[in-house]
PyMOL CGO cylinders between C-alpha atoms (Angstrom):
from pymol import cmd
from pymol.cgo import CYLINDER

trace = [
    CYLINDER, -83.89, 21.90, -3.30, -82.01, 24.76, -5.05, 0.3, 1, 1, 1, 1, 1, 1,
    CYLINDER, -82.01, 24.76, -5.05, -80.05, 23.39, -8.12, 0.3, 1, 1, 1, 1, 1, 1,
    CYLINDER, -80.05, 23.39, -8.12, -76.55, 24.26, -5.97, 0.3, 1, 1, 1, 1, 1, 1,
    CYLINDER, -76.55, 24.26, -5.97, -77.30, 22.11, -2.97, 0.3, 1, 1, 1, 1, 1, 1,
    CYLINDER, -77.30, 22.11, -2.97, -78.90, 19.60, -5.15, 0.3, 1, 1, 1, 1, 1, 1,
    CYLINDER, -78.90, 19.60, -5.15, -75.00, 19.28, -6.98, 0.3, 1, 1, 1, 1, 1, 1,
    CYLINDER, -75.00, 19.28, -6.98, -73.25, 19.78, -4.28, 0.3, 1, 1, 1, 1, 1, 1,
    CYLINDER, -73.25, 19.78, -4.28, -75.36, 17.14, -2.15, 0.3, 1, 1, 1, 1, 1, 1,
    CYLINDER, -75.36, 17.14, -2.15, -74.84, 14.71, -5.42, 0.3, 1, 1, 1, 1, 1, 1,
    CYLINDER, -74.84, 14.71, -5.42, -71.41, 15.36, -5.96, 0.3, 1, 1, 1, 1, 1, 1,
    CYLINDER, -71.41, 15.36, -5.96, -71.16, 13.99, -2.04, 0.3, 1, 1, 1, 1, 1, 1,
    CYLINDER, -71.16, 13.99, -2.04, -72.95, 10.90, -2.93, 0.3, 1, 1, 1, 1, 1, 1,
    CYLINDER, -72.95, 10.90, -2.93, -70.38, 10.18, -5.95, 0.3, 1, 1, 1, 1, 1, 1,
    CYLINDER, -70.38, 10.18, -5.95, -67.40, 10.75, -3.39, 0.3, 1, 1, 1, 1, 1, 1,
    CYLINDER, -67.40, 10.75, -3.39, -69.04, 8.31, -1.01, 0.3, 1, 1, 1, 1, 1, 1,
    CYLINDER, -69.04, 8.31, -1.01, -69.77, 5.83, -3.94, 0.3, 1, 1, 1, 1, 1, 1,
    CYLINDER, -69.77, 5.83, -3.94, -66.28, 5.93, -5.01, 0.3, 1, 1, 1, 1, 1, 1,
    CYLINDER, -66.28, 5.93, -5.01, -65.19, 5.73, -1.82, 0.3, 1, 1, 1, 1, 1, 1,
    CYLINDER, -65.19, 5.73, -1.82, -67.23, 2.61, -0.72, 0.3, 1, 1, 1, 1, 1, 1,
    CYLINDER, -67.23, 2.61, -0.72, -65.98, 1.10, -3.82, 0.3, 1, 1, 1, 1, 1, 1,
    CYLINDER, -65.98, 1.10, -3.82, -62.15, 2.15, -3.60, 0.3, 1, 1, 1, 1, 1, 1,
    CYLINDER, -62.15, 2.15, -3.60, -61.74, 2.97, 0.02, 0.3, 1, 1, 1, 1, 1, 1,
    CYLINDER, -61.74, 2.97, 0.02, -60.44, -0.90, 1.17, 0.3, 1, 1, 1, 1, 1, 1,
    CYLINDER, -60.44, -0.90, 1.17, -57.66, -0.45, -1.88, 0.3, 1, 1, 1, 1, 1, 1,
    CYLINDER, -57.66, -0.45, -1.88, -56.65, 2.96, -0.65, 0.3, 1, 1, 1, 1, 1, 1,
    CYLINDER, -56.65, 2.96, -0.65, -56.22, 1.29, 2.65, 0.3, 1, 1, 1, 1, 1, 1,
    CYLINDER, -56.22, 1.29, 2.65, -54.08, -1.24, 1.44, 0.3, 1, 1, 1, 1, 1, 1,
    CYLINDER, -54.08, -1.24, 1.44, -51.62, 1.43, -0.70, 0.3, 1, 1, 1, 1, 1, 1,
    CYLINDER, -51.62, 1.43, -0.70, -50.99, 3.36, 2.38, 0.3, 1, 1, 1, 1, 1, 1,
    CYLINDER, -50.99, 3.36, 2.38, -50.23, 0.25, 4.38, 0.3, 1, 1, 1, 1, 1, 1,
    CYLINDER, -50.23, 0.25, 4.38, -47.90, -1.35, 1.24, 0.3, 1, 1, 1, 1, 1, 1,
    CYLINDER, -47.90, -1.35, 1.24, -46.41, 2.18, 0.82, 0.3, 1, 1, 1, 1, 1, 1,
    CYLINDER, -46.41, 2.18, 0.82, -45.66, 2.40, 4.89, 0.3, 1, 1, 1, 1, 1, 1,
    CYLINDER, -45.66, 2.40, 4.89, -44.12, -0.54, 4.80, 0.3, 1, 1, 1, 1, 1, 1,
    CYLINDER, -44.12, -0.54, 4.80, -41.98, -0.15, 1.82, 0.3, 1, 1, 1, 1, 1, 1,
    CYLINDER, -41.98, -0.15, 1.82, -41.03, 3.27, 3.59, 0.3, 1, 1, 1, 1, 1, 1,
    CYLINDER, -41.03, 3.27, 3.59, -40.25, 1.26, 6.14, 0.3, 1, 1, 1, 1, 1, 1,
    CYLINDER, -40.25, 1.26, 6.14, -38.62, -1.79, 4.21, 0.3, 1, 1, 1, 1, 1, 1,
    CYLINDER, -38.62, -1.79, 4.21, -36.46, 0.59, 2.90, 0.3, 1, 1, 1, 1, 1, 1,
    CYLINDER, -36.46, 0.59, 2.90, -35.42, 2.32, 5.67, 0.3, 1, 1, 1, 1, 1, 1,
    CYLINDER, -35.42, 2.32, 5.67, -34.49, -0.79, 7.46, 0.3, 1, 1, 1, 1, 1, 1,
    CYLINDER, -34.49, -0.79, 7.46, -32.42, -2.46, 4.15, 0.3, 1, 1, 1, 1, 1, 1,
    CYLINDER, -32.42, -2.46, 4.15, -30.33, 1.34, 4.49, 0.3, 1, 1, 1, 1, 1, 1,
    CYLINDER, -30.33, 1.34, 4.49, -29.36, 0.48, 8.18, 0.3, 1, 1, 1, 1, 1, 1,
    CYLINDER, -29.36, 0.48, 8.18, -28.64, -2.83, 6.95, 0.3, 1, 1, 1, 1, 1, 1,
    CYLINDER, -28.64, -2.83, 6.95, -25.79, -1.88, 4.71, 0.3, 1, 1, 1, 1, 1, 1,
    CYLINDER, -25.79, -1.88, 4.71, -24.45, 0.88, 6.84, 0.3, 1, 1, 1, 1, 1, 1,
    CYLINDER, -24.45, 0.88, 6.84, -23.70, -1.83, 10.12, 0.3, 1, 1, 1, 1, 1, 1,
    CYLINDER, -23.70, -1.83, 10.12, -22.62, -4.30, 7.42, 0.3, 1, 1, 1, 1, 1, 1,
    CYLINDER, -22.62, -4.30, 7.42, -19.71, -1.56, 5.95, 0.3, 1, 1, 1, 1, 1, 1,
    CYLINDER, -19.71, -1.56, 5.95, -19.38, -0.19, 9.31, 0.3, 1, 1, 1, 1, 1, 1,
    CYLINDER, -19.38, -0.19, 9.31, -18.48, -4.16, 10.51, 0.3, 1, 1, 1, 1, 1, 1,
    CYLINDER, -18.48, -4.16, 10.51, -16.58, -4.71, 7.40, 0.3, 1, 1, 1, 1, 1, 1,
    CYLINDER, -16.58, -4.71, 7.40, -13.93, -0.93, 8.53, 0.3, 1, 1, 1, 1, 1, 1,
    CYLINDER, -13.93, -0.93, 8.53, -13.79, -2.70, 11.69, 0.3, 1, 1, 1, 1, 1, 1,
    CYLINDER, -13.79, -2.70, 11.69, -12.31, -6.32, 10.99, 0.3, 1, 1, 1, 1, 1, 1,
    CYLINDER, -12.31, -6.32, 10.99, -10.04, -4.03, 8.44, 0.3, 1, 1, 1, 1, 1, 1,
    CYLINDER, -10.04, -4.03, 8.44, -8.40, -1.97, 10.95, 0.3, 1, 1, 1, 1, 1, 1,
    CYLINDER, -8.40, -1.97, 10.95, -8.06, -5.27, 12.76, 0.3, 1, 1, 1, 1, 1, 1,
    CYLINDER, -8.06, -5.27, 12.76, -6.49, -6.65, 9.71, 0.3, 1, 1, 1, 1, 1, 1,
    CYLINDER, -6.49, -6.65, 9.71, -4.32, -3.60, 9.71, 0.3, 1, 1, 1, 1, 1, 1,
    CYLINDER, -4.32, -3.60, 9.71, -3.88, -3.67, 13.53, 0.3, 1, 1, 1, 1, 1, 1,
    CYLINDER, -3.88, -3.67, 13.53, -2.66, -7.69, 12.98, 0.3, 1, 1, 1, 1, 1, 1,
    CYLINDER, -2.66, -7.69, 12.98, -0.05, -6.24, 10.43, 0.3, 1, 1, 1, 1, 1, 1,
    CYLINDER, -0.05, -6.24, 10.43, 0.96, -3.35, 12.80, 0.3, 1, 1, 1, 1, 1, 1,
    CYLINDER, 0.96, -3.35, 12.80, 1.68, -5.91, 15.64, 0.3, 1, 1, 1, 1, 1, 1,
    CYLINDER, 1.68, -5.91, 15.64, 3.23, -7.99, 13.56, 0.3, 1, 1, 1, 1, 1, 1,
    CYLINDER, 3.23, -7.99, 13.56, 1.08, -10.84, 13.19, 0.3, 1, 1, 1, 1, 1, 1,
    CYLINDER, 1.08, -10.84, 13.19, 0.60, -11.62, 9.47, 0.3, 1, 1, 1, 1, 1, 1,
    CYLINDER, 0.60, -11.62, 9.47, -1.08, -15.34, 10.34, 0.3, 1, 1, 1, 1, 1, 1,
    CYLINDER, -1.08, -15.34, 10.34, -3.81, -13.06, 12.07, 0.3, 1, 1, 1, 1, 1, 1,
    CYLINDER, -3.81, -13.06, 12.07, -3.80, -10.80, 9.10, 0.3, 1, 1, 1, 1, 1, 1,
    CYLINDER, -3.80, -10.80, 9.10, -4.38, -13.78, 6.88, 0.3, 1, 1, 1, 1, 1, 1,
    CYLINDER, -4.38, -13.78, 6.88, -7.19, -14.96, 9.04, 0.3, 1, 1, 1, 1, 1, 1,
    CYLINDER, -7.19, -14.96, 9.04, -8.88, -11.66, 9.29, 0.3, 1, 1, 1, 1, 1, 1,
    CYLINDER, -8.88, -11.66, 9.29, -8.75, -11.16, 5.48, 0.3, 1, 1, 1, 1, 1, 1,
    CYLINDER, -8.75, -11.16, 5.48, -10.07, -14.47, 4.78, 0.3, 1, 1, 1, 1, 1, 1,
    CYLINDER, -10.07, -14.47, 4.78, -13.00, -13.96, 7.19, 0.3, 1, 1, 1, 1, 1, 1,
    CYLINDER, -13.00, -13.96, 7.19, -13.58, -10.11, 5.60, 0.3, 1, 1, 1, 1, 1, 1,
    CYLINDER, -13.58, -10.11, 5.60, -13.77, -12.40, 2.07, 0.3, 1, 1, 1, 1, 1, 1,
    CYLINDER, -13.77, -12.40, 2.07, -16.25, -14.77, 3.18, 0.3, 1, 1, 1, 1, 1, 1,
    CYLINDER, -16.25, -14.77, 3.18, -18.56, -12.31, 4.98, 0.3, 1, 1, 1, 1, 1, 1,
    CYLINDER, -18.56, -12.31, 4.98, -17.91, -8.97, 3.58, 0.3, 1, 1, 1, 1, 1, 1,
    CYLINDER, -17.91, -8.97, 3.58, -16.56, -9.64, -0.09, 0.3, 1, 1, 1, 1, 1, 1,
    CYLINDER, -16.56, -9.64, -0.09, -19.44, -7.45, -1.28, 0.3, 1, 1, 1, 1, 1, 1,
    CYLINDER, -19.44, -7.45, -1.28, -17.70, -4.00, 0.26, 0.3, 1, 1, 1, 1, 1, 1,
    CYLINDER, -17.70, -4.00, 0.26, -14.23, -2.27, -0.83, 0.3, 1, 1, 1, 1, 1, 1,
    CYLINDER, -14.23, -2.27, -0.83, -12.88, -3.57, 2.55, 0.3, 1, 1, 1, 1, 1, 1,
    CYLINDER, -12.88, -3.57, 2.55, -12.33, -7.07, 1.31, 0.3, 1, 1, 1, 1, 1, 1,
    CYLINDER, -12.33, -7.07, 1.31, -10.47, -5.44, -1.66, 0.3, 1, 1, 1, 1, 1, 1,
    CYLINDER, -10.47, -5.44, -1.66, -8.47, -3.52, 0.38, 0.3, 1, 1, 1, 1, 1, 1,
    CYLINDER, -8.47, -3.52, 0.38, -7.47, -6.38, 2.27, 0.3, 1, 1, 1, 1, 1, 1,
    CYLINDER, -7.47, -6.38, 2.27, -6.62, -8.43, -0.06, 0.3, 1, 1, 1, 1, 1, 1,
    CYLINDER, -6.62, -8.43, -0.06, -4.58, -5.70, -2.05, 0.3, 1, 1, 1, 1, 1, 1,
    CYLINDER, -4.58, -5.70, -2.05, -2.40, -5.26, 1.06, 0.3, 1, 1, 1, 1, 1, 1,
    CYLINDER, -2.40, -5.26, 1.06, -2.14, -8.90, 1.60, 0.3, 1, 1, 1, 1, 1, 1,
    CYLINDER, -2.14, -8.90, 1.60, -0.36, -9.00, -1.69, 0.3, 1, 1, 1, 1, 1, 1,
    CYLINDER, -0.36, -9.00, -1.69, 1.71, -6.15, -0.85, 0.3, 1, 1, 1, 1, 1, 1,
    CYLINDER, 1.71, -6.15, -0.85, 2.96, -8.05, 2.33, 0.3, 1, 1, 1, 1, 1, 1,
    CYLINDER, 2.96, -8.05, 2.33, 3.32, -11.08, -0.22, 0.3, 1, 1, 1, 1, 1, 1,
    CYLINDER, 3.32, -11.08, -0.22, 5.62, -9.00, -2.54, 0.3, 1, 1, 1, 1, 1, 1,
    CYLINDER, 5.62, -9.00, -2.54, 7.90, -8.04, 0.65, 0.3, 1, 1, 1, 1, 1, 1,
    CYLINDER, 7.90, -8.04, 0.65, 8.10, -11.46, 1.07, 0.3, 1, 1, 1, 1, 1, 1,
    CYLINDER, 8.10, -11.46, 1.07, 9.22, -12.52, -2.51, 0.3, 1, 1, 1, 1, 1, 1,
    CYLINDER, 9.22, -12.52, -2.51, 6.35, -14.49, -2.64, 0.3, 1, 1, 1, 1, 1, 1,
    CYLINDER, 6.35, -14.49, -2.64, 5.32, -13.12, -6.32, 0.3, 1, 1, 1, 1, 1, 1,
    CYLINDER, 5.32, -13.12, -6.32, 3.08, -16.16, -7.85, 0.3, 1, 1, 1, 1, 1, 1,
    CYLINDER, 3.08, -16.16, -7.85, 0.76, -15.61, -4.00, 0.3, 1, 1, 1, 1, 1, 1,
    CYLINDER, 0.76, -15.61, -4.00, 0.26, -11.80, -5.09, 0.3, 1, 1, 1, 1, 1, 1,
    CYLINDER, 0.26, -11.80, -5.09, -0.56, -12.44, -8.30, 0.3, 1, 1, 1, 1, 1, 1,
    CYLINDER, -0.56, -12.44, -8.30, -2.95, -14.78, -7.30, 0.3, 1, 1, 1, 1, 1, 1,
    CYLINDER, -2.95, -14.78, -7.30, -4.13, -12.34, -4.23, 0.3, 1, 1, 1, 1, 1, 1,
    CYLINDER, -4.13, -12.34, -4.23, -4.06, -9.39, -6.80, 0.3, 1, 1, 1, 1, 1, 1,
    CYLINDER, -4.06, -9.39, -6.80, -6.22, -11.51, -9.38, 0.3, 1, 1, 1, 1, 1, 1,
    CYLINDER, -6.22, -11.51, -9.38, -8.61, -12.42, -6.22, 0.3, 1, 1, 1, 1, 1, 1,
    CYLINDER, -8.61, -12.42, -6.22, -8.87, -8.67, -5.17, 0.3, 1, 1, 1, 1, 1, 1,
    CYLINDER, -8.87, -8.67, -5.17, -9.50, -7.46, -9.13, 0.3, 1, 1, 1, 1, 1, 1,
    CYLINDER, -9.50, -7.46, -9.13, -12.39, -9.93, -9.34, 0.3, 1, 1, 1, 1, 1, 1,
    CYLINDER, -12.39, -9.93, -9.34, -14.13, -8.61, -5.91, 0.3, 1, 1, 1, 1, 1, 1,
    CYLINDER, -14.13, -8.61, -5.91, -13.46, -5.09, -6.70, 0.3, 1, 1, 1, 1, 1, 1,
    CYLINDER, -13.46, -5.09, -6.70, -17.23, -2.76, -7.26, 0.3, 1, 1, 1, 1, 1, 1,
    CYLINDER, -17.23, -2.76, -7.26, -15.51, 0.09, -7.86, 0.3, 1, 1, 1, 1, 1, 1,
    CYLINDER, -15.51, 0.09, -7.86, -13.97, 1.00, -11.18, 0.3, 1, 1, 1, 1, 1, 1,
    CYLINDER, -13.97, 1.00, -11.18, -10.93, 2.55, -10.31, 0.3, 1, 1, 1, 1, 1, 1,
    CYLINDER, -10.93, 2.55, -10.31, -9.94, 0.00, -7.54, 0.3, 1, 1, 1, 1, 1, 1,
    CYLINDER, -9.94, 0.00, -7.54, -10.11, -2.53, -10.29, 0.3, 1, 1, 1, 1, 1, 1,
    CYLINDER, -10.11, -2.53, -10.29, -7.86, -0.63, -11.75, 0.3, 1, 1, 1, 1, 1, 1,
    CYLINDER, -7.86, -0.63, -11.75, -5.52, -0.51, -9.37, 0.3, 1, 1, 1, 1, 1, 1,
    CYLINDER, -5.52, -0.51, -9.37, -5.25, -3.90, -8.73, 0.3, 1, 1, 1, 1, 1, 1,
    CYLINDER, -5.25, -3.90, -8.73, -4.63, -4.64, -12.59, 0.3, 1, 1, 1, 1, 1, 1,
    CYLINDER, -4.63, -4.64, -12.59, -1.71, -2.01, -12.64, 0.3, 1, 1, 1, 1, 1, 1,
    CYLINDER, -1.71, -2.01, -12.64, -0.22, -4.01, -8.97, 0.3, 1, 1, 1, 1, 1, 1,
    CYLINDER, -0.22, -4.01, -8.97, -0.32, -7.02, -11.44, 0.3, 1, 1, 1, 1, 1, 1,
    CYLINDER, -0.32, -7.02, -11.44, 1.59, -5.80, -13.80, 0.3, 1, 1, 1, 1, 1, 1,
    CYLINDER, 1.59, -5.80, -13.80, 3.81, -4.44, -11.65, 0.3, 1, 1, 1, 1, 1, 1,
    CYLINDER, 3.81, -4.44, -11.65, 4.61, -7.93, -10.32, 0.3, 1, 1, 1, 1, 1, 1,
    CYLINDER, 4.61, -7.93, -10.32, 4.59, -9.55, -13.62, 0.3, 1, 1, 1, 1, 1, 1,
    CYLINDER, 4.59, -9.55, -13.62, 7.47, -7.22, -15.05, 0.3, 1, 1, 1, 1, 1, 1,
    CYLINDER, 7.47, -7.22, -15.05, 9.11, -8.16, -11.63, 0.3, 1, 1, 1, 1, 1, 1,
    CYLINDER, 9.11, -8.16, -11.63, 8.85, -11.79, -13.14, 0.3, 1, 1, 1, 1, 1, 1,
    CYLINDER, 8.85, -11.79, -13.14, 9.86, -10.31, -16.29, 0.3, 1, 1, 1, 1, 1, 1,
    CYLINDER, 9.86, -10.31, -16.29, 6.75, -11.57, -17.74, 0.3, 1, 1, 1, 1, 1, 1,
    CYLINDER, 6.75, -11.57, -17.74, 6.71, -8.62, -20.44, 0.3, 1, 1, 1, 1, 1, 1,
    CYLINDER, 6.71, -8.62, -20.44, 3.64, -10.11, -22.46, 0.3, 1, 1, 1, 1, 1, 1,
    CYLINDER, 3.64, -10.11, -22.46, 1.43, -10.49, -19.29, 0.3, 1, 1, 1, 1, 1, 1,
    CYLINDER, 1.43, -10.49, -19.29, 2.18, -7.30, -18.17, 0.3, 1, 1, 1, 1, 1, 1,
    CYLINDER, 2.18, -7.30, -18.17, 1.23, -5.41, -21.09, 0.3, 1, 1, 1, 1, 1, 1,
    CYLINDER, 1.23, -5.41, -21.09, -1.59, -7.55, -21.11, 0.3, 1, 1, 1, 1, 1, 1,
    CYLINDER, -1.59, -7.55, -21.11, -2.89, -6.26, -17.30, 0.3, 1, 1, 1, 1, 1, 1,
    CYLINDER, -2.89, -6.26, -17.30, -2.43, -2.67, -18.87, 0.3, 1, 1, 1, 1, 1, 1,
    CYLINDER, -2.43, -2.67, -18.87, -3.86, -3.09, -21.56, 0.3, 1, 1, 1, 1, 1, 1,
    CYLINDER, -3.86, -3.09, -21.56, -7.31, -4.38, -19.09, 0.3, 1, 1, 1, 1, 1, 1,
    CYLINDER, -7.31, -4.38, -19.09, -7.04, -0.81, -17.28, 0.3, 1, 1, 1, 1, 1, 1,
    CYLINDER, -7.04, -0.81, -17.28, -9.66, 1.89, -18.80, 0.3, 1, 1, 1, 1, 1, 1,
    CYLINDER, -9.66, 1.89, -18.80, -8.46, 4.65, -20.37, 0.3, 1, 1, 1, 1, 1, 1,
    CYLINDER, -8.46, 4.65, -20.37, -7.16, 7.10, -18.42, 0.3, 1, 1, 1, 1, 1, 1,
    CYLINDER, -7.16, 7.10, -18.42, -7.44, 5.71, -14.68, 0.3, 1, 1, 1, 1, 1, 1,
    CYLINDER, -7.44, 5.71, -14.68, -3.83, 6.38, -13.27, 0.3, 1, 1, 1, 1, 1, 1,
    CYLINDER, -3.83, 6.38, -13.27, -2.75, 7.23, -16.64, 0.3, 1, 1, 1, 1, 1, 1,
    CYLINDER, -2.75, 7.23, -16.64, 0.46, 8.55, -15.63, 0.3, 1, 1, 1, 1, 1, 1,
    CYLINDER, 0.46, 8.55, -15.63, 1.94, 5.47, -13.78, 0.3, 1, 1, 1, 1, 1, 1,
    CYLINDER, 1.94, 5.47, -13.78, 0.26, 3.35, -16.15, 0.3, 1, 1, 1, 1, 1, 1,
    CYLINDER, 0.26, 3.35, -16.15, 2.35, 4.87, -18.69, 0.3, 1, 1, 1, 1, 1, 1,
    CYLINDER, 2.35, 4.87, -18.69, 5.45, 5.09, -17.34, 0.3, 1, 1, 1, 1, 1, 1,
    CYLINDER, 5.45, 5.09, -17.34, 4.83, 1.52, -16.12, 0.3, 1, 1, 1, 1, 1, 1,
    CYLINDER, 4.83, 1.52, -16.12, 4.14, 0.58, -19.98, 0.3, 1, 1, 1, 1, 1, 1,
    CYLINDER, 4.14, 0.58, -19.98, 7.29, 2.75, -20.82, 0.3, 1, 1, 1, 1, 1, 1,
    CYLINDER, 7.29, 2.75, -20.82, 9.12, 0.37, -18.51, 0.3, 1, 1, 1, 1, 1, 1,
    CYLINDER, 9.12, 0.37, -18.51, 7.52, -3.01, -19.90, 0.3, 1, 1, 1, 1, 1, 1,
    CYLINDER, 7.52, -3.01, -19.90, 8.28, -2.14, -23.52, 0.3, 1, 1, 1, 1, 1, 1,
    CYLINDER, 8.28, -2.14, -23.52, 12.03, -1.65, -22.71, 0.3, 1, 1, 1, 1, 1, 1,
    CYLINDER, 12.03, -1.65, -22.71, 11.48, -4.96, -21.38, 0.3, 1, 1, 1, 1, 1, 1,
    CYLINDER, 11.48, -4.96, -21.38, 10.43, -6.44, -24.48, 0.3, 1, 1, 1, 1, 1, 1,
    CYLINDER, 10.43, -6.44, -24.48, 12.70, -4.50, -26.68, 0.3, 1, 1, 1, 1, 1, 1,
    CYLINDER, 12.70, -4.50, -26.68, 10.44, -1.68, -28.10, 0.3, 1, 1, 1, 1, 1, 1,
    CYLINDER, 10.44, -1.68, -28.10, 12.48, 1.45, -27.17, 0.3, 1, 1, 1, 1, 1, 1,
    CYLINDER, 12.48, 1.45, -27.17, 10.38, 3.37, -29.88, 0.3, 1, 1, 1, 1, 1, 1,
    CYLINDER, 10.38, 3.37, -29.88, 7.07, 2.67, -28.12, 0.3, 1, 1, 1, 1, 1, 1,
    CYLINDER, 7.07, 2.67, -28.12, 8.50, 3.04, -24.58, 0.3, 1, 1, 1, 1, 1, 1,
    CYLINDER, 8.50, 3.04, -24.58, 9.68, 6.06, -25.51, 0.3, 1, 1, 1, 1, 1, 1,
    CYLINDER, 9.68, 6.06, -25.51, 6.21, 6.97, -26.65, 0.3, 1, 1, 1, 1, 1, 1,
    CYLINDER, 6.21, 6.97, -26.65, 4.78, 6.17, -23.58, 0.3, 1, 1, 1, 1, 1, 1,
    CYLINDER, 4.78, 6.17, -23.58, 7.73, 7.29, -21.56, 0.3, 1, 1, 1, 1, 1, 1,
    CYLINDER, 7.73, 7.29, -21.56, 6.38, 11.01, -23.28, 0.3, 1, 1, 1, 1, 1, 1,
    CYLINDER, 6.38, 11.01, -23.28, 2.55, 10.10, -22.58, 0.3, 1, 1, 1, 1, 1, 1,
    CYLINDER, 2.55, 10.10, -22.58, 3.27, 9.66, -18.66, 0.3, 1, 1, 1, 1, 1, 1,
    CYLINDER, 3.27, 9.66, -18.66, 5.28, 12.96, -18.62, 0.3, 1, 1, 1, 1, 1, 1,
    CYLINDER, 5.28, 12.96, -18.62, 2.47, 14.55, -20.34, 0.3, 1, 1, 1, 1, 1, 1,
    CYLINDER, 2.47, 14.55, -20.34, -0.42, 13.15, -18.22, 0.3, 1, 1, 1, 1, 1, 1,
    CYLINDER, -0.42, 13.15, -18.22, 1.69, 14.06, -14.74, 0.3, 1, 1, 1, 1, 1, 1,
    CYLINDER, 1.69, 14.06, -14.74, 2.72, 17.22, -16.01, 0.3, 1, 1, 1, 1, 1, 1,
    CYLINDER, 2.72, 17.22, -16.01, 3.83, 19.34, -12.63, 0.3, 1, 1, 1, 1, 1, 1,
    CYLINDER, 3.83, 19.34, -12.63, 3.93, 16.16, -10.80, 0.3, 1, 1, 1, 1, 1, 1,
    CYLINDER, 3.93, 16.16, -10.80, 5.96, 14.39, -13.10, 0.3, 1, 1, 1, 1, 1, 1,
    CYLINDER, 5.96, 14.39, -13.10, 8.88, 12.56, -11.50, 0.3, 1, 1, 1, 1, 1, 1,
    CYLINDER, 8.88, 12.56, -11.50, 12.52, 12.68, -12.99, 0.3, 1, 1, 1, 1, 1, 1,
    CYLINDER, 12.52, 12.68, -12.99, 12.85, 9.10, -13.07, 0.3, 1, 1, 1, 1, 1, 1,
    CYLINDER, 12.85, 9.10, -13.07, 10.73, 9.42, -16.09, 0.3, 1, 1, 1, 1, 1, 1,
    CYLINDER, 10.73, 9.42, -16.09, 12.72, 12.24, -18.21, 0.3, 1, 1, 1, 1, 1, 1,
    CYLINDER, 12.72, 12.24, -18.21, 15.66, 10.00, -17.49, 0.3, 1, 1, 1, 1, 1, 1,
    CYLINDER, 15.66, 10.00, -17.49, 13.95, 7.04, -18.84, 0.3, 1, 1, 1, 1, 1, 1,
    CYLINDER, 13.95, 7.04, -18.84, 13.46, 9.31, -22.23, 0.3, 1, 1, 1, 1, 1, 1,
    CYLINDER, 13.46, 9.31, -22.23, 17.15, 10.46, -21.71, 0.3, 1, 1, 1, 1, 1, 1,
    CYLINDER, 17.15, 10.46, -21.71, 18.36, 6.94, -21.36, 0.3, 1, 1, 1, 1, 1, 1,
    CYLINDER, 18.36, 6.94, -21.36, 16.14, 5.87, -24.45, 0.3, 1, 1, 1, 1, 1, 1,
    CYLINDER, 16.14, 5.87, -24.45, 17.37, 8.75, -26.39, 0.3, 1, 1, 1, 1, 1, 1,
    CYLINDER, 17.37, 8.75, -26.39, 21.80, 7.83, -25.31, 0.3, 1, 1, 1, 1, 1, 1,
    CYLINDER, 21.80, 7.83, -25.31, 20.76, 4.06, -26.29, 0.3, 1, 1, 1, 1, 1, 1,
    CYLINDER, 20.76, 4.06, -26.29, 19.45, 5.11, -29.70, 0.3, 1, 1, 1, 1, 1, 1,
    CYLINDER, 19.45, 5.11, -29.70, 22.25, 6.83, -30.55, 0.3, 1, 1, 1, 1, 1, 1,
    CYLINDER, 22.25, 6.83, -30.55, 25.00, 4.25, -29.88, 0.3, 1, 1, 1, 1, 1, 1,
    CYLINDER, 25.00, 4.25, -29.88, 22.90, 2.00, -31.80, 0.3, 1, 1, 1, 1, 1, 1,
    CYLINDER, 22.90, 2.00, -31.80, 23.00, 4.51, -34.81, 0.3, 1, 1, 1, 1, 1, 1,
]
cmd.load_cgo(trace, "trace")
């Protein structure tokens, strides 16, 4: 047998020996890989179906509100919280319930709903939105210190313009005009061309009040 032929034969024998020793583990590895891929696909499908079901239920909440059936909307909202609390749709629904409660002047209940919505929010911006709404309700209740604390919980730069304007309103309520003016100025800078005229009017009102108090 020529040297080249022997070398090829030896390599072939080594390959077959390696396969005999490791073949089972290769088959098992491939099988596990296929199961993993299938399982991942099934999990993704489950998540997509879960989100779709939550979206459909949230649409039913909105339909119930539009039809003037608040009790039905509240019941569907509770179902979202029970079965789909891990989705943003549950947070949306509870936030909407808080808005209805504000309109009905049920401010304590609105704060409870906003607290639930904030705790369930799995998105930082959505959580900040609930904190902003809580601050508005607390200000409406005359609870300036608590409203300021709610604003302080918000991450920096989130809803900066409206948050700073609301902060100014709270600081006026707390009798801190200089700090309020700074907040309004920050709101105006953050909002830029989109800043409502009301922000400048609040700044002007503080300036007039300052001159009168001088």
